[in-house]
C-alpha positions as CSV (number, residue, x, y, z in Angstrom):
1,M,6.4,5.4,14.4
2,A,7.2,5.2,18.2
3,F,9.6,8.1,19.8
4,E,8.8,10.1,16.7
5,G,9.6,13.4,18.5
6,L,12.8,11.9,20.4
7,A,13.7,10.5,16.9
8,S,13.4,13.7,15.3
9,R,15.7,15.5,17.7
10,L,18.3,12.9,18.2
11,Q,18.7,12.5,14.6
12,Q,19.0,16.1,13.7
13,T,21.6,16.6,16.6
14,M,23.4,13.7,15.6
15,Q,23.8,14.7,11.8
16,K,25.6,18.0,13.0
17,I,28.4,15.6,14.3
18,R,28.2,13.1,11.9
19,G,30.6,14.0,9.2
20,K,32.8,16.0,11.5
21,G,36.9,15.6,10.9
22,V,37.8,16.7,13.9
23,V,35.6,16.6,17.2
24,N,36.4,18.5,20.4
25,E,35.2,18.4,23.8
26,A,33.2,21.9,23.5
27,D,31.3,19.7,20.0
28,V,30.6,17.1,22.5
29,K,29.4,18.9,25.2
30,E,27.3,20.8,22.9
31,M,25.6,17.7,21.4
32,M,24.9,16.4,24.9
33,R,23.2,19.6,25.7
34,E,21.0,18.9,22.8
35,V,20.6,15.2,23.8
36,R,19.6,15.9,27.4
37,L,16.7,18.3,26.4
38,A,15.5,15.8,23.9
39,L,15.2,13.1,26.1
40,L,13.7,15.3,28.6
41,E,11.0,16.1,26.6
42,A,10.5,13.1,25.6
43,D,9.2,12.5,29.1
44,V,12.1,10.3,30.2
45,N,12.7,10.4,34.3
46,F,15.1,13.0,35.1
47,K,17.7,10.9,37.0
48,V,17.9,8.6,34.2
49,V,18.5,11.2,31.6
50,K,21.3,12.6,34.3
51,D,22.9,9.3,34.5
52,F,22.5,8.5,30.7
53,V,24.2,11.9,29.5
54,K,27.0,11.4,32.1
55,R,28.0,8.0,30.7
56,V,28.1,9.1,27.2
57,N,29.5,12.3,27.7
58,E,32.4,10.3,29.9
59,R,33.0,7.6,27.0
60,A,32.6,10.4,23.9
61,V,35.5,12.7,25.3
62,G,37.8,9.8,25.5
63,Q,40.9,9.6,23.9
64,E,40.0,6.3,21.6
65,V,36.9,8.6,20.2
66,L,38.5,12.0,19.9
67,K,41.5,10.6,18.3
68,S,39.8,8.2,15.7
69,L,39.8,8.7,12.1
70,T,35.9,9.0,12.0
71,P,35.4,10.8,15.7
72,G,31.5,12.1,14.4
73,Q,30.9,8.3,13.8
74,Q,32.5,7.0,17.0
75,V,30.4,9.6,19.0
76,I,27.3,8.4,17.2
77,K,28.0,4.9,18.1
78,V,28.6,5.8,21.8
79,V,24.9,7.3,22.1
80,Q,23.7,4.0,20.2
81,E,25.2,1.7,22.4
82,E,24.5,3.6,25.6
83,L,20.9,3.8,24.2
84,T,20.5,0.4,23.9
85,A,22.1,-0.5,27.4
86,L,19.4,2.0,29.0
87,M,16.6,-0.1,27.4
88,G,18.0,-3.4,28.5
89,G,21.0,-4.1,26.3
90,E,19.6,-7.2,24.5
91,Q,16.1,-8.8,24.1
92,S,14.7,-10.5,27.1
93,K,13.3,-13.3,25.8
94,I,9.9,-15.1,27.1
95,A,10.0,-17.9,29.7
96,V,9.8,-21.6,28.8
97,S,9.0,-24.2,31.8
98,N,10.8,-27.3,31.6
99,R,7.3,-28.7,33.2
100,P,4.5,-27.4,30.5
101,P,2.5,-25.6,30.7
102,T,4.3,-22.0,31.1
103,V,2.0,-19.7,33.3
104,I,2.1,-16.3,32.6
105,M,0.1,-13.7,35.1
106,M,-1.0,-10.6,33.2
107,V,-1.5,-7.7,35.5
108,G,-2.1,-3.7,35.1
109,L,-4.5,-1.0,35.8
110,Q,-7.9,-0.7,33.7
111,G,-7.5,1.1,30.4
112,A,-3.8,-0.3,29.6
113,G,-5.4,-2.5,27.1
114,K,-4.3,-5.7,29.5
115,T,-6.9,-8.3,28.1
116,T,-6.6,-7.4,24.4
117,T,-2.9,-7.8,25.2
118,T,-3.4,-11.1,26.3
119,G,-5.0,-12.2,22.9
120,K,-2.4,-10.6,21.1
121,L,0.5,-12.8,23.0
122,A,-1.3,-16.0,22.8
123,N,-1.6,-15.0,18.9
124,L,1.9,-14.1,18.7
125,L,3.0,-17.5,20.8
126,R,1.3,-19.8,18.4
127,K,2.4,-17.7,15.0
128,K,6.0,-17.2,16.0
129,Y,6.8,-19.9,18.4
130,N,4.5,-22.6,17.3
131,R,2.9,-23.0,21.0
132,K,-0.5,-24.0,21.7
133,P,-1.7,-21.4,24.5
134,L,-4.7,-21.3,27.1
135,L,-6.5,-18.0,27.7
136,V,-7.8,-17.6,31.2
137,A,-10.7,-15.1,31.9
138,A,-9.8,-14.0,35.9
139,D,-11.2,-10.6,35.8
140,I,-14.2,-11.6,37.6
141,Y,-15.5,-7.8,38.5
142,R,-15.6,-6.6,35.0
143,P,-17.9,-9.1,33.1
144,A,-17.1,-7.2,29.9
145,A,-13.3,-8.2,30.2
146,I,-14.9,-12.0,30.4
147,K,-16.7,-11.6,27.2
148,Q,-14.0,-9.7,25.5
149,L,-11.5,-12.5,26.0
150,E,-14.0,-15.2,24.8
151,T,-14.5,-12.8,21.7
152,L,-10.8,-12.6,20.9
153,G,-10.6,-16.5,21.7
154,K,-13.4,-17.0,18.8
155,Q,-11.5,-14.7,16.4
156,L,-8.1,-16.2,17.1
157,N,-9.6,-19.8,17.2
158,M,-8.2,-20.5,20.5
159,P,-9.5,-21.9,23.6
160,V,-10.8,-19.7,26.4
161,F,-10.9,-20.8,30.2
162,S,-13.6,-19.0,32.1
163,L,-15.9,-19.8,35.2
164,G,-18.2,-16.9,35.0
165,D,-17.8,-14.1,37.7
166,Q,-19.3,-15.9,40.8
167,V,-15.8,-17.8,41.2
168,S,-12.7,-16.6,42.7
169,P,-9.6,-15.8,40.6
170,V,-7.7,-18.3,42.7
171,E,-10.1,-20.9,41.8
172,I,-10.0,-20.1,38.1
173,A,-6.2,-20.1,37.7
174,K,-6.1,-23.4,39.6
175,Q,-8.5,-25.3,37.4
176,A,-7.4,-23.8,34.2
177,I,-3.7,-24.6,34.9
178,A,-5.0,-28.4,35.8
179,K,-7.1,-28.0,32.1
180,A,-4.2,-26.9,30.6
181,K,-1.8,-29.8,31.6
182,E,-4.8,-32.2,30.9
183,E,-5.1,-31.2,27.4
184,H,-1.0,-30.7,26.9
185,L,-1.2,-27.0,26.3
186,D,2.2,-25.0,26.6
187,Y,1.1,-21.7,27.8
188,V,-1.4,-20.6,30.1
189,L,-2.3,-16.6,29.9
190,I,-4.2,-15.5,33.1
191,D,-6.0,-12.2,32.2
192,T,-6.2,-10.8,36.2
193,A,-8.4,-8.2,37.2
194,G,-7.2,-4.5,37.2
195,R,-8.4,-1.4,38.8
196,L,-8.3,2.6,38.1
197,H,-5.6,3.0,40.6
198,I,-3.4,0.4,42.7
199,D,-5.0,-0.8,46.2
200,E,-4.4,-3.2,48.9
201,A,-7.5,-5.3,47.8
202,L,-6.0,-5.6,44.2
203,M,-2.5,-6.6,45.1
204,D,-3.6,-9.2,47.9
205,E,-5.7,-11.0,45.3
206,L,-3.1,-10.7,42.7
207,Q,-0.6,-12.2,45.4
208,Q,-3.1,-15.0,46.3
209,V,-3.3,-15.8,42.2
210,K,0.5,-15.5,42.2
211,E,0.9,-18.1,45.2
212,I,-1.5,-21.0,43.5
213,A,-0.3,-20.7,39.9
214,K,3.4,-20.2,40.5
215,P,4.0,-18.4,37.1
216,D,7.0,-18.2,35.2
217,E,6.5,-14.7,34.0
218,I,4.4,-11.8,35.6
219,F,4.1,-9.1,32.8
220,L,2.9,-5.8,33.3
221,V,0.7,-4.4,30.7
222,V,1.2,-0.6,30.8
223,D,0.2,2.3,28.4
224,A,3.2,3.9,27.2
225,M,1.1,7.1,26.5
226,T,1.1,7.5,30.3
227,G,4.4,9.1,30.5
228,Q,6.1,9.1,34.0
229,D,2.9,7.2,35.7
230,A,3.8,4.2,33.7
231,V,7.2,4.5,35.6
232,N,5.6,4.9,39.0
233,V,2.7,2.2,38.0
234,A,5.6,-0.1,37.0
235,D,7.7,0.2,40.4
236,S,4.5,-0.4,42.7
237,F,3.6,-3.6,40.8
238,H,7.3,-4.8,40.9
239,Q,7.4,-3.9,44.7
240,Q,4.7,-6.2,45.4
241,L,4.6,-8.9,43.0
242,G,8.3,-9.3,41.6
243,L,7.5,-8.5,37.9
244,T,9.7,-10.5,35.1
245,G,8.7,-8.2,32.4
246,A,6.8,-5.2,30.9
247,V,4.6,-4.9,27.8
248,L,4.2,-1.6,26.5
249,T,1.1,-0.8,24.6
250,K,0.0,2.1,22.3
251,L,3.6,2.6,21.2
252,D,2.6,3.3,17.9
253,G,0.4,6.1,19.0
254,D,1.5,10.0,19.6
255,T,3.8,9.3,22.8
256,R,6.5,10.8,23.6
257,G,8.6,7.6,24.4
258,G,9.9,8.1,27.6
259,A,8.1,5.5,29.6
260,A,9.9,2.8,27.7
261,L,13.3,4.3,28.2
262,S,12.7,5.0,31.9
263,I,11.1,1.7,33.0
264,R,14.1,-0.5,32.8
265,A,16.5,1.9,34.3
266,V,14.2,2.8,37.3
267,T,12.7,-0.6,38.1
268,N,15.2,-3.0,36.6
269,T,12.3,-4.9,34.7
270,P,12.8,-5.6,31.0
271,I,10.6,-4.4,28.3
272,K,9.5,-7.9,26.9
273,F,7.1,-6.8,24.0
274,V,5.6,-3.6,22.5
275,G,1.9,-3.1,21.1
276,M,2.6,-1.2,18.0
277,G,-1.1,-1.0,16.9
278,E,-4.9,-2.3,17.2
279,K,-4.6,-5.7,15.1
280,L,-4.3,-8.8,16.9
281,D,-1.0,-9.4,15.2
282,A,0.2,-5.9,16.3
283,L,2.6,-7.0,19.3
284,E,6.4,-7.4,18.8
285,P,9.3,-8.7,20.8
286,F,11.1,-5.7,22.1
287,H,15.0,-5.6,20.9
288,P,16.6,-2.7,22.6
289,E,19.4,-2.7,20.0
290,R,17.0,-2.6,17.2
291,M,14.7,0.1,18.7
292,A,18.0,2.2,19.6
293,S,18.9,1.9,15.9
294,R,15.1,3.0,14.8
295,I,15.4,6.0,17.0
296,L,18.7,7.2,15.4
297,G,17.4,7.0,12.0
298,M,19.7,3.3,11.4
299,G,16.5,1.4,10.1
300,D,15.6,-1.8,11.7
301,V,16.1,-4.5,8.9
302,L,15.7,-7.5,11.0
303,T,12.4,-6.7,12.7
304,L,11.4,-6.1,8.7
305,I,12.6,-9.3,7.5
306,E,10.9,-11.1,10.6
307,K,7.5,-9.5,9.5
308,A,7.9,-10.5,6.0
309,Q,8.7,-14.0,6.9
310,M,5.6,-14.3,9.2
311,A,3.3,-12.4,6.6
312,V,4.3,-13.5,3.3
313,D,3.8,-16.6,1.7
314,E,6.8,-18.1,0.5
315,D,5.8,-20.1,-2.7
316,K,3.7,-17.1,-3.9
317,A,6.7,-14.9,-3.8
318,R,8.9,-17.5,-5.8
319,E,6.0,-17.3,-8.1
320,L,5.9,-13.8,-8.5
321,E,9.8,-13.8,-8.8
322,Q,9.4,-16.1,-12.1
323,K,6.8,-13.7,-13.4
324,M,8.7,-10.6,-13.1
325,R,11.6,-12.3,-14.7
326,S,9.5,-13.3,-17.8
327,M,7.4,-9.9,-17.8
328,S,4.2,-11.8,-17.2
329,F,3.1,-9.8,-14.0
330,T,-0.5,-9.0,-14.1
331,F,-2.9,-6.6,-12.2
332,E,-4.0,-9.8,-10.4
333,D,-0.5,-10.5,-9.2
334,F,-0.5,-6.6,-8.3
335,L,-3.6,-6.8,-6.3
336,D,-2.2,-10.1,-4.3
337,Q,1.1,-8.5,-3.4
338,L,-0.6,-5.4,-2.5
339,G,-2.6,-7.3,0.1
340,Q,0.5,-9.1,1.4
341,V,2.5,-5.6,1.7
342,R,-0.6,-4.6,4.1
343,K,-0.2,-7.5,6.4
344,L,3.2,-6.1,7.4
345,G,1.6,-3.2,9.0
346,P,1.4,0.7,7.8
347,L,3.7,1.2,4.9
348,D,5.0,4.8,6.3
349,E,6.2,2.3,9.4
350,I,7.9,-0.3,7.2
351,L,9.8,2.4,5.1
352,G,11.0,3.7,8.3
353,M,12.7,0.6,9.3
354,L,15.0,0.9,6.3
355,P,18.6,2.2,7.3
356,G,18.7,5.9,5.5
357,A,15.1,6.3,5.2
358,N,14.8,9.1,7.5
359,K,17.3,11.1,5.0
360,I,14.8,10.7,1.8
361,K,13.1,13.9,0.9
362,G,9.4,14.1,2.3
363,L,9.4,10.6,3.7
364,K,9.3,11.9,7.3
365,D,6.0,13.4,6.3
366,M,4.3,10.9,4.3
367,K,1.4,9.3,5.2
368,V,-0.1,6.6,3.1
369,D,-3.8,7.0,2.9
370,E,-5.6,3.9,3.3
371,K,-8.6,5.3,1.5
372,Q,-6.3,5.5,-1.2
373,I,-5.1,2.0,-1.4
374,K,-8.8,1.0,-1.3
375,H,-9.4,3.1,-4.5
376,V,-6.6,1.4,-6.4
377,E,-8.3,-2.3,-5.1
378,A,-11.7,-0.9,-6.4
379,I,-10.4,-0.1,-10.0
380,I,-8.5,-3.5,-10.3
381,Q,-11.4,-5.2,-8.9
382,S,-13.8,-3.7,-11.5
383,M,-11.8,-4.9,-14.3
384,T,-12.4,-8.1,-16.2
385,K,-10.2,-11.1,-15.6
386,E,-8.9,-10.6,-19.2
387,E,-8.5,-6.7,-18.6
388,K,-6.4,-7.4,-15.4
389,I,-4.2,-10.1,-17.6
390,H,-4.0,-8.0,-20.8
391,P,-4.3,-4.1,-19.6
392,E,-3.3,-3.3,-23.1
393,I,-6.9,-4.1,-24.5
394,I,-8.6,-1.2,-22.0
395,S,-10.2,1.0,-24.2
396,A,-11.8,4.4,-23.6
397,S,-15.2,2.8,-23.3
398,R,-13.7,-0.1,-20.5
399,K,-12.1,2.7,-18.6
400,K,-15.7,4.5,-18.3
401,R,-17.2,1.1,-17.3
402,I,-14.3,0.5,-14.7
403,A,-14.5,4.1,-13.3
404,K,-18.1,3.6,-12.7
405,G,-17.7,0.1,-11.4
406,S,-15.1,1.6,-8.6
407,G,-16.7,4.8,-8.1
408,R,-13.7,6.8,-9.4
409,N,-13.1,8.9,-12.2
410,V,-11.3,8.0,-15.8
411,Q,-8.7,9.9,-14.9
412,E,-7.9,8.1,-11.6
413,V,-8.3,5.0,-13.9
414,N,-5.6,6.4,-16.5
415,R,-3.3,7.1,-14.2
416,L,-3.3,3.7,-12.2
417,L,-2.9,2.3,-16.0
418,K,0.3,4.6,-16.6
419,Q,1.8,3.7,-13.5
420,F,1.6,-0.1,-13.8
421,E,3.1,0.2,-17.0
422,D,6.0,2.2,-15.6
423,M,6.4,-0.6,-12.8
424,K,6.4,-3.3,-15.7
425,K,9.4,-1.3,-17.6
426,M,11.3,-1.0,-14.3
427,M,10.9,-4.8,-13.7
428,K,12.5,-5.3,-17.1
429,Q,15.2,-2.6,-16.6
430,M,16.1,-4.4,-13.1
431,S,16.0,-7.8,-14.9
432,G,18.5,-6.6,-17.6
433,M,20.7,-4.8,-15.3
434,T,24.1,-4.9,-15.8
435,A,27.1,-6.6,-13.7
436,K,27.8,-2.9,-12.3
437,G,24.0,-2.9,-11.1
438,K,23.0,0.4,-12.9
439,K,19.7,1.0,-13.5
440,K,17.5,3.8,-14.8
441,G,13.9,5.3,-14.0
442,G,12.0,4.9,-10.8
443,F,8.5,3.8,-9.6
444,K,6.0,5.7,-7.7
445,F,3.5,3.5,-6.2
446,P,0.2,3.9,-7.2
447,F,-1.1,4.6,-3.8
448,M,1.5,7.1,-2.7
């Protein structure tokens, strides 16, 4: 999860004060010392940390908190609200031009993932907002970038405008916008050149492209793993170009997260999107309040619901519900559902979005092995159609054949059959739950 180290430290600190019936200034002072250390360890800008701690401390020792019925929870509420404010307060939505197309300039240094992010953003605009984007290859100094964008366009079945590497980026941008108007496309995403470092030539060129393209948005793509350097880069680009937003990449990686918490506070540039993986659908709108909840272990149900709405087939979901009610759920259905769940993202990340999931013993260290999931799929795919529908007919000889066909052993086949039967029993119990909502037993996913 993003901010994993910071989240762990803050959750431990919050837990100490959560259930306290009485909270005094000494308790708040001790908690804020821990919060300060957690933020500094996460590589948050020192001045940002100082201001944050001061604001929380002032509110947390106020009479309305210390004299409330649940002072511990009130203090946590203050921390959550200030953490949300630190990251921007509320979601900063992407612009929509009154006179299409909406033009977005994608800028940043080499290695931040700018070209890939351009493809991801185009994919998100089409899937989530039903827009028609045009990708523009304007990085003429790196032929590989042009080829990469064209490849992304093919993968996404999306138009890419390119004039090769012998035409100026200014002319490419000009012609691309004219093309988008002609074909009634909604968005123009210009993938501009990057450098290994900021220099005058780069900024001059970007300012020329800005002048001709008149972009509605200028997004800085920045690698969250670069820590404080990310803030310095953002500040430099913002002073030269007037950024309208930042897109943080690699937020799913081993990052301390300080860049995300500092960029908004230092540059006043909102974080608009975050990259949460390598796949082309692994880009999410940035919601400060949701991220604050995730950091403090309160879950993020809204993002989970949005992921499900984009990934899950509603007709199949209704059909599955009927099968669960009638106890006709088969291995074929299970295989199909496994595929839909995987579309949502890594299972440990999905579970982390559930409120209170951080309190479940062992969940923090749980890593779902992709190989194990593939082993389960291989076993099911080695069954005949009849065996998938009626697993009770699977005899010892059939188990040997399935094990051989899937490259697994008979013990694994037995374990999957047993767990599938447990799951069906659980479904029966759930469908027969009493009005009080009591149920027995539980089910452990075959790949956990």
